[in-house]
N, C-alpha and C positions, 0 to 999 in steps of 0.2 A: 107792362110792368111785371105781370106774372111771369113772363118769359125770362125777364132779367133775374128775378129771384130763383127761378128754376136753374138758370145758368150758374148762379153763385153756389147752388147746392150740389152741382156736379162734382164727383170725386176728383176729376182732373183739375177743375178750377180751385178746389180746396188745396190740392197738392201744390199747384203753382203759387197760390197765395202764401202757403206755408214756407215755400222756398224763398219767395221774395222777402217775407217778414224775417226769416232767419238770416238772409243775407244782409238786410238792413241792420239787424241786431249785431251781427258779427262785425260789420263795417263800423258801426257806432262804438262797439266795444273796443275794436282795434284802435280807433281814433282816440278813445278815452285812455287806453293803456299808453299809447304813444305820447299823448299830451302830458299825462301824469308822470312820464318817465323823463321829461326834459329837465335840464339843469335849472332853467328858470323856475319851473314849477317846484322843484325840490327846494330851491332857495327861498322863494317867496311864500309858499303855501305850507310846506311840511316842516321844514327844519326849525327847531327851537334854538339850535346852536347858531348864534349870531355871527361867529367867525368861520363857519365851515367853508363857505365859498371863498373867502379871502385866503385861507390857508391852503385850499386846493389850488388856487391860481398860482400861488408861490411854490408849489410842489413840483417834483420831477415829472408828475403825470400830466401837467399842463404845459409847463415851460420846457418842452422837448426840442432837441436839435432838429428833428424831422418835421416838426409842426403838427404831428398827430397828437390829438388830445384824448385822454381817457376821461369819460364822462361819469357822472355819479353812479348811474345804474350799471356801468361797465364793471365796477368794483363791488358795489353793494347789492347786487342781485345775481343769482346763479346764471350760468351761461345760456340756459334755455330750457324748454320742456315744461311740463306741468309744475315743476318746482319753482320756476320763474314766477308764475302767477300766485302760487300759494305764499311764497316768501314776500312778494310785493304786497299782498294783502296784509300779511302779518306786520311787516316793518312799517308800511304806510299807516296802519292803525295806530301803532305805537307813536309815530311822529306826530300825527294829528292830535292824539290824546295829549301828548306833552305840550303841544303848542296851545291848545285850547283850555286845558284843565290844570296845568302845573304852573308853579311860579318859576319862570325860566331863570330868574336871577339866582335861585337857590339850587339849580341843577349843577352837580359836580362834573363838569365836562372833562376835567383832568382825569378823573376816575374812568370815564367812558373811553379814554384812550388806552387803557390797560389791555393786555392780551386777553384776559378773561372776558371783558366786554366786547372787544373788537371781534372775537371769534363768533359772536352771534350775528354779525352783520357784514362779514366779508367771507369770500368763498374762493377756495383754491381753483375751482373750475373757471372762475372769472379771471383769475390771474393767468392761468395757462392758456386761456383762449387767445390772449395777446402774446404772452411770452412762451411761445411753443418750443423754442430752442433754448434749453437751459444752459447750453455750453457754447454760447455765441462767440464769434471772433473777438479777441481783445479782453475776454473775461480774465480777471486776475486769478492768481493761484488761490487766494483766499475764497474767491467766489466759486472756483471749481470744487474746492474742498467742501464748501457749504452746500452746493447743489448735489454733490455725490451723497453727502450725509442725508439730505432731504429725500433723495430717491430710496435710500436704505430704510428710512424711518417714516414713510408716508402714513403709516397707521397711527402714529403718535404726533407727527409734526404738521404744521401748516406753513404756508409761505410767510405769513405775518409773524412767525416766530423770529425771523431775522429781519423782515422788512416792515415792521409794525408802523413806522412813521413815514413811509414813502409817499403815501397818498395825500398827506396834509403836512405842510411845513411847520415845524415847531420852533424855528429860530436856531441860531448858532448855539452850540453847547458851551456852557460856561466852564472854564477851567478852575475858577475860584469862586466860591460863594461870597455873597455880600455878608460880611461878618457883623451881623447885628448883635452878636453876643460879646464882642470885644470889650465893651464898656463893663458888662457884668463880670467878665473874666478879670479885668483890672481890679474891680472891687473885691475880688476874692483873695487877692495877694496877702492881705493881713490875716485872713483866716487860715491860709495855707502857707506858713513860712518856709523859706528855703532852708535846707540842711537842718531840719528840726531834729532834736535828740529825744529819745524816749518814745513812748507809745502815744503819739498825738498826730493830728493832721500835718501833712507836709507836702511840699511841692518838689517833684523830681524834674530837673531840667535834663532833657536827653542830651548826652554828650555829643559834641559836634554840631549842635544846633541851639536855637533859642526857644525851642518848643517846650512847653510846660505840661507836666502830667500831675494833676492834683489828686492826692490820695487821702481818703477819709479813714480815720481810725475807728474800726468797728469792734466794740467790746464783746468779749466772749459771753456765752450763756446758753441756757436751754430754751427750747421752744417746741411747740406742737406743729410738726411738719405735715402738710397735706390739708385737705378740706373735709369737713364733716359731711355726713350723708345728706344733711338737709340744706347744704349750700346750693343756691340756684345755679344751674348750668355747669355743675361739676361733671368731670369725666371719671370713669371707673378707675383710671390709672392714678388718680389723685388720692386714693385711700388704700388702706385705712390710715387715719391719723396716728402718728407715732412720735415718741419723744426723741429729740436729737439734741446733743450738746455740741456746741461749736467753740473752738478756741479763738482767741483774738486774732484779727487779721486786718490788713488795710485793703480797701477797695477803691478803685478809681471813681471819682465823683460822677463822671458821665461815661458814655460809650467812647471808645477809642475814636478820635476824629481823623479825618483825612489829613489834617496837618501833622498829626503824630505818625500815621501810617506811612505817609510819603517820605518821612525821614528814613524809615526802614527800607522802603523801595529804593531810595536814592543810594543808601549805603550798601544794601545787599541785593538789590534787584539785578536781574540778568536779562540781556537782550538776545541770548541764544538758548537753545534747548539742547542739553546734553543728557544722555540716558545710558545707563549701564547696559551694554549689549548682552551681557550674560543674564541680566534680570530685567527684561523689558517692562515688567509690571511694577517696578520700583519707582518711587518718586523721582522727579527731575534731579539729576546729579549736579545741582547748582547750589550756591550759597543763599539764594533768595528767589523770590517769585519771578517767573517769566512774564512778559507783557500780557495783559488780558486780551481776549479775542475781540471784545467790543469795548464800549465806554463803561468803565466800572462804576461811575457815579450817576449813570442814567441821565446825564445832562442837567441835573438839578444843582450842581455846584459842589465844591469840596470844602476847603477851609475848615471851619468849625462844625461842619455837618458830620454825622457819624459815618465812618468808613464801612462800606458794604461790598457784597459780592465776592469777598475772599472766602475760601473754603475753611472748614474747621482745622484742617491740617495747616493751612497758612496762618491761622490765628495762633496755633500753638507754637509755630516757628517764630512768629513775632514776639511772643512771650520769652522764648529762649534767647532771641537776640537782645531784647530789652534787659534781661538778666545779665547777659554777657557784658553789655556796654556800661551798665550801672553798678555791677557788683552786688546786686540785691536779687532775691529770689522772687521773680514774677511768674505768674501762670494764670490760666483760666480759672474762674471760681468753680468750686464743686456745686452741685445742685442744692445741697443743704446750705452752703454759705450764701448762695444767691437768694434763696427764699428767706433765710434769716435776715439778711440785709434789707430785702424788699419790705418785709413786715415791720421792721424797725421797732420791735417791742410790742406790736399789736397782734391780735388774733382774729381779725375780721377778714371779710372777702378782699377788701382793699385796706391800705394803712390809714384810711379815714372812714368816717361813717358813710355808708351808702349801700343801697340794695341793687345788685346787678340786674334784677328784674325791671327796675325803673330806668336803667341806662341803656339796655340792649335793644337792638332792632329785631332780635329773634322772637320777641314776644309780640304776637299779632295785634294785641290790644294797643300796644305802643304806636302802631302804625295809624291808629285812629285818634288816640288821645295825645300823641306826641311823646317824645323821650325826654328824660332829664339829662342834662349834660354837666351841670355844675354839681359838685366841685371837680369832677373828673377832668374837665378841660383845663383846670388850674395846674394839674400835675402831669398830664400826658398829652403827647401828640398822637391822636388815633383817628379812626375813621371819620369822626364827626367834625374835627377841627384842623386836620393836617393837610387838606387839599391834595391828598394822594401823593405826597412826596415827603422826603426827610426834611428836618429843620435843624438849625444850629442848636447845639446841645444845651446851651444855657437859656433856652427860651421858656422854661417851665419852672414852677416852684419845686423845692427840694422836699424829700420825705423827712420825717423827724430826725433821722440820723445824718442829713446833709447830702443825700444822694439824689441826683436828678435823672429823670427819664427811666426809672426802673420799670415802669409799667407801659411805656409807649416809645414812640419815635422809631426804634428798630428793636426787633427781638434779639436775644443774646445767647451765644454759645456757652455751654457749661462743659466741664471736663468729663463728666460721667457718661458712660455708655447708657443708652436708653433701654429700658425694659418695662413693659406694661405692668408687670407684677413686682416691680422693685420695692414698692412700699409694703406689699404683703409679706415679702421676704424680710424686710427690715423690722417689721412689727413683731416678728417672732423672737428677735434678739433682745428686746427690751431697749432701754436707753443706750444709744451708741454715741461715741465720741468721734467727731470729724469723719462721717461716712464718705466713702469715695464712689459708691454705686456699684453696679455689677462688675465682675472681674473682666468680662469681655462682652462683645456685642457687635452689631453691624452699623448702627446709627448712634449719634450722640444726642444728648438732651439739649433742647432749646427752650429758653424761658422768657417770660415777659410778652408784651404786645408790641405792635408796630403801628405805623401810620395807616396801615390797611386794616387793622384789627377792629372787630366789634368789641364793645365794652365788656361783654362776657368773657372774652379772652384776655382781659387786662387784670383779672383777679390774681392775687399773689400766689395762689396754689396752682394756677393753670399750667399744664405741661405740654410740651410738643417735642418733636424730634427732627433731626436732619432727614432729608430725603434725597440722598446723593444722586440716585439715578435720574429722578425727575429734575433735579436742579442742574444737571449737566446735559439735559436733552438736546439743546441747540448747539452745543459745542461739537464741531465736526472733527476735531483732532483725534487721532488714533495713536497712542491711548489719549484719553481725555485729560484735561489739565488737573493737576493736583493743587493748583494755587487759586483758581478762580471758578466760581459758579456762574454759568451762563444764564441760568433761569431762576435765580433767587435774588431779589432786590430789596428785601426788608429784614435781613439778619446781619448783625454786627457782633461786637463783643466789648467787654471791659475787662481790665486786668485786676488781679488781687496780688498783694505782696504778703508773703509769709513772715511771721514774727520769728526772728532768729532765736534758736534755743540757747 
């Protein structure tokens, strides 16, 4: 017995035992990694998303002509190395936590499909491990342009910028939304009479169509523009508060819908691209928009949903076309007109009583105590009630002046150039009449919130700006489109009509 213990204590024996133990641990660890990387384990143990497997089976990554199947970890883990294991631990922990400790029924899986979220659990190295030849035989001209653009912009672009929905089937894209708002629209006919005379609400029927544009008469007046220093979640560019006087004008009751915008596309759209050879940087030499590079409605449907993904330039051209065919002066609202109409005679953070601190998810305490959603959900489609997509424009209550979706659904273009110190400059001039903003600039003002916005960004005074370079990132065309943003899906616009002098 003593000799046995002496043998165990020999350095060579200890070394051999360590090697054997290490090998067993490695084999066990490898087996554990392999088992927890199977599709079956992902589906039955980790995933809180009940439809993940079925949408994968229907996708081009499963139903391939060659029979080769891309498995869960082929796309959702790096190609190899130490990062494979660290990311597996990170993502696995998140999945297990969601399965065990979250109410799966309340998880917004639509939001998880957005580019911002998908970038945290998909990897370019995983894509290029299989798709090594980006210019394979039979690749379309559109595909060649896209992959060349990807190679030039790899520091900013990911494969999923263009192929976001390849891994999981989302169903066929609808060309027309189910118009849940049609009944509401018919009920508005009495409030918006056709061919009304004088300064009152009226309905414009776009010539050559049966499409109606309902315009609300907004009385002129003075108001305090901007947010006071004590308003929660204000930005520096919202102040100082200054007095502005606005002349009477008409404003469209809701955002311009796809039904309206498609009349413009039909009458003035072009299927060719013509450009002034002497001035290649000039806008397309056509009378209307060229076709978009991708699906402009994001597959959510069109009809009475707000039109999106057009550029600020395209929105101004729509207004010019509408003015031409109707004989009235239509344009984008100024920033002052937009805020005046949104406030509707009030001077609070919203046009109803409410504290942004109770509504927002930016306040850490709300994560524990919960957030307040009413009455904001009555007046706006936003992060908490929109399911990460646009909605028919008549689905919410109107503000006191009869305008809907001023705070949500989609953000809206204004005609002003954006400047962070615009209010500081305006405040030195005293009360101004119908300000038009800075004389020049690089980006334009964007106002209101959208289906993606937090409640803090739905405040009447909240300001934002276009981001042209970022919003055209995925567009591979040279020069890029003047008509469509490839990477902005939550901005639209509404029109105003000037009162003829």
